[in-house]
C-alpha positions in Angstrom: -103.6 5.1 13.8 -105.0 1.6 13.3 -104.2 -0.4 16.8 -104.5 -3.5 15.1 -101.6 -3.1 12.9 -98.8 -4.9 12.4 -96.7 -3.3 15.3 -99.4 -4.1 17.5 -99.7 -7.7 16.6 -96.1 -8.2 16.7 -95.7 -6.9 20.1 -98.6 -9.3 21.0 -97.0 -12.1 19.8 -93.8 -11.2 21.9 -95.9 -10.7 25.0 -97.8 -14.2 24.5 -94.7 -15.8 23.2 -94.5 -18.4 25.9 -98.3 -19.0 26.0 -99.3 -22.8 26.1 -102.1 -23.0 23.0 -101.8 -26.2 22.8 -102.7 -26.8 26.7 -105.5 -24.5 26.4 -107.0 -26.5 23.5 -106.1 -29.4 25.3 -108.4 -28.2 28.3 -111.2 -27.2 25.8 -111.2 -30.6 24.5 -110.9 -32.7 27.8 -113.9 -30.1 29.0 -116.3 -31.0 25.2 -115.4 -34.6 25.8 -116.4 -34.8 29.5 -120.1 -33.6 29.0 -120.7 -36.1 25.9 -119.5 -33.1 22.7 -118.0 -33.8 19.7 -115.9 -31.0 18.7 -116.0 -30.7 15.0 -115.7 -27.0 15.0 -115.0 -23.9 17.9 -115.4 -20.7 17.6 -112.6 -18.5 19.1 -113.2 -14.7 19.5 -110.7 -12.2 20.7 -108.0 -14.8 20.5 -105.0 -12.0 19.7 -103.2 -13.2 16.7 -105.1 -16.4 15.7 -102.6 -19.1 18.0 -105.7 -20.9 19.0 -107.0 -21.0 15.2 -103.4 -22.8 14.1 -104.1 -25.4 17.1 -107.5 -26.4 16.2 -106.4 -26.5 13.0 -103.2 -29.0 13.1 -105.9 -31.2 15.2 -108.6 -30.9 12.0 -111.3 -29.0 13.7 -112.2 -26.1 12.1 -112.5 -22.4 13.6 -113.3 -19.3 13.3 
């Protein structure tokens, strides 16, 4: 059984439907700026079904 198949992803998205990806990315961007880091690319590992990646893309920042 593949626990990462569509049924699992759908359940994950349902559970985290109110997750504030924009706010999380704001926090990361602010922390980077506070330390003089210009974000061009971020690495997201274990980020569910890609919510953070979509937000970074919306901002024009590559992720993977």
